[in-house]
N, C-alpha and C positions, 0 to 999 in steps of 0.2 A: 504494500499499498504506501501511496506516497502522502510524505507527511503535511507540504504545502498543498492543498486541497485547488486553490485556488494563485493566479497570479493577479497581482497586480501593476500595474505603470503608471504610475503619476505622472506630471507634467513635471520637468525641471522649474522651481522658483528659489525665489529670492526668501531667505527665510531669518529671522533675529532672534539669540536668544539671547535675554536679560536674566545674570544671575542675580537673584535675593536670599544676602547669607542665614538671615534672620529666624533663630528657633527658640522657642520655649525652652527646651530640654534638650539634651544629647539621647539621642537611640543610643542602645550600644555598639550596633554592626555598622554605624553610619559612621563612613571613612570621609566622606565629602562635606568644602571648607566649608564651617558655618560658626557662626557667634550667637550670644544671647544676649546682645549690645542695641539691640535696636531702640531703646529708651534715646541712649546717650549719641546716636548716631545716624540715627534714620534718615532725618532729613539731609545731613551733610550726604551722605549715601544716595538718595535720590534724587539731590542737584549734580553731583558725580557723573552719574552713569547720563543724566542730559545732558551735560557740559561732554562725556567722552563721544555717547551719540553725535554732537555737534560737531566734532574733529574729525569724525571716522564715518559720515555720511558719504564722505564719494568712494566708498570701498567697494558697495555696492555699484558702482558702474551704472547709474539709472536705471537698476532693474525696478520692476517694482512690485514691493514687498509682500506678500503672498499669506507669508506664516509669521506668529509671532509668538514666543513662548516664556514665561516667568515662568520659570525653574528657581531650585534651592536647593538647602535652605527648607526653609517654612514659607511659601510669598506669603499664604494665608494669614502671616503674622505679622507683615507691614502696614499700619493701621490705614483703615482708608482715606484716609485725609490727605499720605503721604503715598498711596494709589494713587489717586485722582491724579495729584500731582505728576506722576511719575507719567500716567498713561496720557497725559498732557501736556506734558514735553515731549517724547516721543513724537505724539502727531504733530507736531511745531517744528521737528527735524526732518521726520519723514512722511507722506505720503502713505495714510496708511489704510484708506478709505476701499482699497481692493483688496484689504486681508480678508482669505476665505477663512481662515481658522486662528482663536487670539487663545489661548490654553494659559491657565494659569494651576498651579500646583497647591493643593491645600491639604491640610489634616481634616479629617470628620470632625473633632467638636471646634473647630475654626466657623465653620457652615454652617452659619445660623441666619433665618429671613432675615434680617436687614443687610446681612453681608453680600446674601446672594441676589438679593434687587439693586445695592448697589452697582456687582459686577455686569448686570443685565446694561445700565447706564454707561458704562466704560465700555462698552461693547465687545466686552469678554465671554467667549461662544461657546468657553469647553472647559474643563472643569478634569484636573487630575489630583485625586485623591489616594495618597498612602493609607490603602487599608492594611494589607499585610498578613492578618490574620482576621478571622470571626470565633478566634479563645480568646475569652478575654484575662484567664489564665498566664498565655504567654504573651497574650499584649503589657501586660504587667512584667512580664520578667525582660522584654525587651524595651521598657521603658517607655512604651505608644502612651500618648496621653490619653487616646481614645479608648470607647468602649464599641462592643459590636452595635447596642443598642442605637449609639449614635451614626456608626453609616449609614443604615439604615432611616436613619430622622434627616440625614446630613442627605441624603438621594430625594427625599422626599422633596427636603427644602428648597433644595436648586431645582424642580420641576417644577413646581407649585412658582418658582421665578422664571418658569420659560426659558430654563435652561437644560436643555436634554441629552448634550452630548457629554457625559460621562463618561471617564475612564476610572477602573479602578488596580490599584497595586496588589498584586500577591507574592507573597514569599516560602519560597518550600525549602525544607529540612531544617527547619525550624528547632532547638532544643527541644525535647519534648512532644515537638508534635511525630502524629504516628498518621500511617495510611489512610486507619480511618477519619483521623481529624482532620486531614488534609481532603479527604476527597465530600468530608462535612463543609469545610473551608470553600470550597470550589462552587458546590451546588449553592451554599446560601450565597454567593456572588451572581451565581447565573438568575438565580431568584427576582437581584435585583434589577435585573435587563440594564444593565450597561453597555453602553455604544461599544467600549472600549477593554480589556481586560490586560495586563501585562504580568507576565509571573517570570521570577528572579529565583535561581536556588542561591543558598544562603552562601556566602564568604567568609570566609575568617581575617577579616582586611587587619594586616597588624595596626597594633594600636591600639585598637578599638578596646571600650572596656569587655564587647563580647570575646575578643581576641585572649587579653589575658586574663578572663574567667576558665578559657579551655587551657590557656597555660598554667596555668593552677590546678589545672583538677576537674574545677568546679562542672563546667559542662563538656559533655563529649558528643562530638559530631556523630550524626545520622550517617549511616553507612551510606555509597556511594549507589547499591545495590537498590536502595529502597529512597532514594533523593530518584535514580532513574523511575522506579515503579509510581513514584508521584508526578513525576511529569509526563510518566504516559496515560494517568491517568485524569491529569489536564487535557491534553491533547483530545481525548476520547468524548470526556464529558463536554468541551467548549463545540468538539466539530457535533458532535450528536442535537446541540442546541442551536446551531443556524452558525456558530462563527464562523471565519476566518481565518486559517493560520497561517499571516502573511511574513514574519520574522519570527526569528526560534522562538522570542520570549515576547511576542506580542501579538493578539488574536482580537477579530475585529468582527460585527455584524455588519455586512456590505454596505462599502460606500466609508465606513466610518474610521478605516486606516488613518492613526497617525498621517497628515502632510507633513507637520514638522518634522520628526525624527525620519520619516522616509527622506526628508534631503539631506540627512545626514548618511545614509545609507545606498544611496545612488549619486551619491559623488558630487550633490550639488553645492556653490559654495553660499555660506552663511553668515552674518558678524556677529559676535558675541560681544557682549555690554555686561562690563560690573565684573567685581574683586574674584581670579579664579574661572572668568569666560574665556571660551576657546572660537577663534575665528579660525575658517578656511576656504582660501580662493581657487581650489584646486592643483596651486601649486605648493602657495604658502601660510603654515599653521601659524596663527600669533595667539598667545596667552599671556591672560591678566594675572598678576602674581596673588596666590592666595594670600595676601596678606590686607588687611580694611586699610590700615592706616597706611601703609604705600601705595595701596592703590588713589587710595582720596587724595593722598600728598602730592602724587605724581598729575593728578589730573587738573587739580585746583592752581600748579604750576603753568595749565598749559602744555603738558609734555601726553604723548603715547602712554600708558603706561605700559603694555605689551612688549613682551622679548617676539621675535623674530626665529622660528624655524623655517627655511627652507626643504623639503621633502625629494630625495634622490630620485631617480626612476623606478628603482628597485622598491624605493618606501612606498612609493604611491602603487604599482603592480600590487606589491603585498597587501596595501589597505585597502585597494578594489576588490582582490578577492575574498578577502576575509570579510569585511560587511556584505558584499553579492549572495556571500556562497549564505550567510545568513537568511535572508529572504527567498519568499517565493517568486522569483523572478530571477534568483539564480547568477551565474554570469553569462556574459555574451562576449563569446571567446572570439568571433570574428573583431570585435571593439577592442580585446584585449590586443591584437594583432597591431590595429591601426593606431591605439593610441602608446604602446608599450615594443611594438620592433617584434619582427621574427624569433629572439631568442627566449623572449616570455613567455612568445606565444605556444611555443615547441616545448617547451618545461610545461605549460600549463595542459595541454593534448597529450601530452605524453605519459605523465602521473595522471591524470584522470583516468584516463586508460584503467590504468589498474583500479581505480576504485569503482568505474562502473562496470566493469569483469566481476568483483564481489558484492555486488549488487550495495550499493552505497550510497551511486551517484548513478545520474542517467541524462540524457539530452533529450529535452521536452521537443512540440509539434514545431517550438520557434527557434530551436536551434541554439539554445541556453542550455546549460548544466547546473542542474542542481539537484540538490541531496534527498534521500530517499530519506525514509521514517529511520531505518535502520545508520544511514548517513549523519542525519541528524544526532543520532544517543553515542557518535566516535567523532562528531562535528570538529572538538579543538584538534585531534589528533592528524585528521582528514587535513585540516585548513593549513594547519605548519608544514603536513607535505608538500603542501602547493606552493610554500614559501618559495621566491628566488632569487639567490643568491649571484650577482652581477657578476 
């Protein structure tokens, strides 16, 4: 059976990502850049993001902006007055009239009726909520602030405010999670009928509280075989419920793929604003410092905060293959040949042949190379073997 039941083909579009690094507390598993300082630097930060946008507007080369994504951190922790000022400032810099998808990430306990109605007024039409689990004991253990009941209430509040494009994030392989409890979490997520579901296997990131707990023997990792079973259950239940599996960790009802995130996977340029945000133009990667004071200080001085890295041909090939194979669209081998040359193309075709023979990959009707269900389960090793050394 092919794991990717459908193929998506979203047009290239300009996208903007804004990092909102503020959180009310730190989850035990998270290593994303965040800070608890919204009360003392929130205003300075919003002003800095708008100022950076003005400095860097030309990087989009007059392309029409189609997606805007407010990620974090916890963007729903930004006071509504500052969120309104941020949107007003961005609209003054960019033409956002053509934006088709404007997403904000949120914690379920922040999603209350008044907040939801302000989102509608600001033109935000998509909300991505970090749900992670429907087991309250596990939520408390990993330091999530919300309860399973608050997830249900949040979805209802968003729909009452006219926002129906809702995505929820889940995590499998959490300490204390069983196959049965994970199955229940997936079923409860489906019952809410979100337009989009993302699900990720837990990773113990060095330096996080959960990583230290494992090092001290206070928690143990869920066995890999059990995580694979959880992932298989996720896929089966979502496909049975009408969701399309369009990227390894992402599922949507028809027509509700994340347009912004898809730009990352299809090699479309995007502009990242804010501390720790990354940008990519197809050749250069720019990344802002993961330091609030350093970022604000640089922007106040009228200087770009980012550092620049130029990707080599080999690195761009590796990134193209890695990201494309994660999606239902797979790899366009002919475009590989055009963009990276004969040697890279021959390497890809030669290595792929072995995976096709083993049933881990196939060539679809459009001539694109896609992973099978078995290939997805071994995707890390498949992708690693396809990497190219110049």
